[in-house]
N, C-alpha and C positions, 0 to 999 in steps of 0.2 A: 367112329371118331370123326369121319368126314361130315356126317350129318350133324353131329354135335357142334363141330367147328362152324359149319355153315349157319346153324341156328344161332350161335352166339354172335356171328357177324350181323345177322338180320336184326337180332335184338339190339345190338349196339347201334346199328344204323337207325332203327326206329327211335331209340332213346335220343340220339343226336338230333334227329329231325324234330322230335317233340320239344327238346330244349331250344332249338333254333326258333320253332314256331312260338313257344312261350316268350322268348326274348323279343320277338318281332311284334307280337300282338298284346302281350300283357303289360300295357303301359297306359297311364293316364296323365303323362307329362304334358305341360302346356306347350303349345306350338302355334302361336298366333298366325293368322293369315297375313302373308306378306302385303305390305302397303304399297300402293301405286305411287310412282313419282309425280312431281308436279305440285300444284297448290294443295293446301291442307284439305279443302273440301273434296278434291279429286282423290286424295289418298284414302279417304274413308268411303268412297263411292261403292266399292264392292260389298262392304259390310251392310250398307243401306239396302242395296239391291237384294241381298240374300234375305234380310228381314222382310222386305216387301214381298218377296217370292213365297216365303213361309206363310205369311198372313194370307196371301191370295189363295194358296192351296188349301189352308184351313177353311177359308170362306167358301171355296168351291166344294169342299167335303161336306159342309153343312147343307148345301143345296143339292148334293148328289144323293140318289136313292140308296143309301147304305144303312146298315144296322148301326146301333149305338156303339158296338165294339169297334167297328171300322172307323167311325168318327173319332172315338177316343184314341185309336191307334194313330190317326192322322195328326191329332193334336200333339201326341208324344213325339212323333217323328218331326214335326215342325220345330219343337223345342230342341230336339237333337240336332237339327240342321243349324240352328243358331249357335248351339254349343260347339259344333264342328268348326266354327271360325276360330276357336281358341284351343279346344282339346279334341282334335279329330278322332283319335283312337277311342276315347271314352264315348264320344257321340256315336261311333259305329257300333260299339258294343250295345249301347242303348237301343239302337235301331234293330239289331238282330234279336236281342232278348225280347224286346217288346213285340216283335213280329210273332215269335213263338208263343208268348203269353196271349196275344190277341187271338191266335188261331185256336188255342186250347179253350179260351173263354167262349168263342163262337161255337165250338163243338159241344160244350156243356149246355149252352143255351139251346142248341138244336136237339139235344137228347130228350126223348119222351120220359116223363116221370110217372111211376105207377100211381094210379088214383088221381092224377092231375090231368093227364092227357098228353098229347104230343108237344114236344118242345117248340121253342121259337124258331121259325125258319129264317136263319140269318143270311141266306143267300150264298152265293159262290164267289164272293169277291176277295176273300182273304186267301193267302197272305198278301196278295199283290193287287189291291185296288188301284185305280188310276191315281188318286191323290197320294196314297202310300208309296206307290212305285216311284212317283216323281220325287218325293222327299227322300226316299232311300237312295235314289240315283244321285241326288244332290249331295247327300252325306258321303257317298263313295267318291264323287268328284272332288269335294273339298279334302277328303283324306288323301287321294292320289296326288293332290297338289303339294303335299308336305312330306310324304314318306317315300322310301325307296321303291323302285319298281317291283322288287320281290315281295314286299309287304302289300303293295297294291294287288298283285296277283293272288296272294293268300286271302286277303279280305274279300276280293271278288268271288273267289271259289267258294269260300265259306258262306257268303251271302246267297249265292245261287243254290248251293247244295242244301242249305237250311230251308230255303223257300220251297225247293222241289220236294224235300222230305215232308214239309208241312202239307203240301198238296197230296203227296202219295199216301200218307198215313191218316189223312182226315177222312171223315165219313163220306164225303162227296168226292174225294179223290180227283178233282180236276179244277182248273182255273182258266178262264177264257183269256186272261191277259198274259199267261206264262211265256209264250213265244216272244211276244213284243217286249216284255220286261227283260228277258234275257239279253236281247239286242240292246235295249236302252242302257242296262247296267254295264255291258261291255264297252259301249261307246263312251259312257261317262268316265269309266276307269281309264280307258286308253287316252281320252282327251286330257284328263287331269295329269296322267303320267307324262304325256307329251309336253304339256305346258310347264310342268316341273322340270323336265329335261332341258327345255329351252331356257328357263330361268337359271338353272344351274350352269348351263353352258355359257350364258352371258356373264354370270358372276365370275366364272373361271376365266373368261376372256378379259374382263376388267382387271382381275387380279394379275393375270399374265401381262397385260399392258402396263400396269403399275410396276411390276417387277422389271419389265423391259426398260421402262423409263428410268427406274433407279439404276439399272445396270448401265444404260447409256450415260447417265449423269456420272456414275462412278468411273466409267471408262474415260469419259471426257475429262474428268478431274485428274485422273492419273496421267493421261496424255499431256495435259497442260502442265502438270507438275514436272513431268519428264522434260518437257521443253524448257521450263524455267531452270531445272537442274542442269541441263546441257549448257545453257547460256551462262549460268553462274560458274559452271565448271571452267568454261573458257576464260572468264574474268579472273577467277582465283588462280588458275594455272598460269595465266600471264604474269600476275604479280608475284607468284612464288618463283617463277623463272627469273624475274628481274631481281628479286632478293638474292637468289643464288648467284647470279652473275655479279652483282654489286659486292657481295661478300668475297667473291673470288678476286675481284679487281682492287678492292680497298687496300690491301697491304702494299700494292705497288704505287699507291698515291701518297703514301706517308714515308718520309725519310727515316730510316732506321726504326722500323716498327718494333715494338717490344714483343717478346715471346708470348706474353699473356694476350696481347691484342691479336697476334696471329692465331693463337689457339682458339680464341673466342670467335674470330671470323671463320675459321675452319669449321667450328661447331655450328655456327649459323648456317653456313652453306650446306653442311651435311644434313642438318635438320630440314632445311628448305627442300633439298633434293628428296629426302625420304617422304616428306609430306606431299610433295608433288607426285611421287610414285604411287603413294597410297590413294591420293585423290584421283589419279587417272585409273587406278585399278577399280575403285568403287564406283565412280561416276562415269568413267569412260564407256562402260557397257550400256549406258543409256543412249548413246549416240548410235543411230542406225548406220550400218556399214555402207548402205547404198542410198541414204537419204539425200545427201547433197554431194556435189563434187568437192574434192579435197581443197581446192582454192577457196571455195565459199565456206566450207566447214571450219577452216583455220583462220578465216578473216577476223579482224577485231570486232567485238560486239559494239553496236551503235550506242550513241549517247545523244544528249540534247544538242551537241554541236552539229549534229546532222539533221536537226529539225527543219532547217530551210530546204534541204534536199528532199526530205519527205513531203513537205508541203508543196514543193514544186512538182513532184510527181503526181500528187493528188489533183493539183490544178490542171495539169496536163490531161487528166482523165475527165475533166469537165466540171469539177466541183469548185464552187467559189469559197475560198478560204482566206481569212484574215488572221493575223497573229498579233500578239501583244505580250509585253513583259513588264512586270512590276517588281520593284525592289532591285537593289544592286546584285547582279549575278555573281556567284562565287562557285568555286570548284566543289563538285559533289563527289561522293564515293561512287565507284564503278557500278555497284549494285543499284543505287538510287538512280544514277544516270540511265542505266539500261531499263529499269522498270518505268521511269517517267517516259522514255522514248516509246516503249512498247504500249503503254496506256494510250498515248496520243495516237499511235499507229492503229490500234484496235478501234478507238473511238472514231477515227476518220473512216476506217473501213466500214464500220456499222452505219455511219452517216451516208456513205455512198450506196450501201446496199438497201437501207430501210428508209432513207429520206431523199429520194431523187429530186434534184432541182433546189434543194435547200441551201441556205448560206450558213457557213460554219465559222465559228470563232474559236481560236486556240489561244489560251492565256497560260503563261507560266509566271507564277508569283513566288519570288524569293523572300523568305522570312528568316529571321536569325537562326532558327533551329528546324525550319520546315521548308519544304518546297511544295507549292500548290500547283496542280495540273488541272485545268478546266477546259473542257471541249463542249461547246454548245452549238446546236444547229437549230435553225428556224423551222417553221412548219413546211413540210415537203410540198413542192409545187404540183406533184402528181402522185397517184397511188404507187406504192412500191410493188415490184413483181413478187409473185409467191416465193417464199423461202424454200430452198432445196434441202432443208434439214436444220437441226440445231447446231449453232456455231459455238465457238469457244471464247468469243469476245469478252462478254461480261464475266464469265468464270475466270478467264485469265487475268483480268484486271483485279478481281477480288483476291485471287491467289497471290499476285505480286504485291498488292497493298498489305495483305495480312502477313506476308513473309517479312516485310520491313517494319511491322508494327504500326502501320498507318491506318487511315480511314478512307473508305470509298462510299460515295453516295451517287445514285443514279435515279433518274425519273423524268417524267414529262414536265415541261415548263407551262406556265399559264397561257403562253401564246401559241401552244400547239406543237412546240418543238421538243427537243430532248437535251438533257444536260448530264454530263459525267464530270464529277469532281473528285480528285484524289488528293489526299494530304499525306505526303511522305516525309517521315522524320529524317533529318540529317544529323541529329544529335541523339546519342543512346538514351538520354533521360528526358526526351521531349514528351510532353503531356498533351494528349489530344484535346483536353478541356481548355487549354490556354496556349494555343500554338504561337501566338504573336508576341508573348511577353517572355523574354529570356531571363528576367531578373532572378527567378528562383533557381535557374540552372547555373548561374555564375557566382552565387554567393560564396561557395567554397573554392572557387578557382583562384590559385595563387597569382 
């Protein structure tokens, strides 16, 4: 029973090995040679070199003292080398089968026939004449560039064993090139496998770098959204607290308030308190426990009323900044105030970091239903120091603008500077296509 069980295991192992070998080798699928990067002519340079090499070897075989069978074998292998650029496994099969056929043809030509005399002496060059060995090594190299190392090892072993078998079972049983050919075949297979491994590693590295860049961008986006959410949480929480306090004080400001008024004010206050509690529960977790001191964390969020303070700090850091306002200023909502201030703040920070010595112009334009924020810097006076990593500036501006339904445009100016322009709506029905004309928004206004 033990012997039967062991025999079944051996048979099963051999069957699995044969299936794996068949799956690895029995394929004629197209696998084009990878193109080189760079100009178009350079991308096709390897293909041209392979064709030139094949033609050179065929020409060399014509001048080499070989029999006709060896010369025909060289021609077939040269065609296989060209095919190997597109279908490497098919080309390898052609090279192996043609080697066996060429050896058999040579042996038949060498066999003496009764009544005719001795056969043709074909020499001792097959299966590995110098031209044939060079072409077979080229096919193995091109194959190793495209297939897995296991398949390369299998094809190398089969090529060597087939050649040695042809030498051993031929009438003359020897080949002067055998030892050198074994070394050349191994070098071609190892070199092709090494280049393939290097190409695969570089491809994986590029893919990993792209994934890392996407992950960094996603993390940066989430961090910026968390920052915006924390700031808006402070703004909304402040106003909800004011609503709650006003609802509580209102009954005391009216003489003999009715029961209905008291009930409505109590409901308003209760709803404001519940909304504030839920807001703190959901958005409060976004605030880091140790990010900032309590005094800073609970300070009012800035608005355009602090723009002069911001510009003064930037001027103190050595940046030349001028400001301007167009249109009659009016009170903006807290979210728009905060976003406008942060956009100016980020744009000034970018100017200091990427345009040293440049002059910066900050403009705030008040339109009936929009406020425009434009920050422009001139050409930098000196090269900027190398950046220490990707910042959140432009990403934060886009997030804040998109959150309000506005538009942001950034880009270089013809003079060599840079410009950031944000158009923030101050009316819920403002249309970016026509920000300056309020007529269509007030038609239904009573």
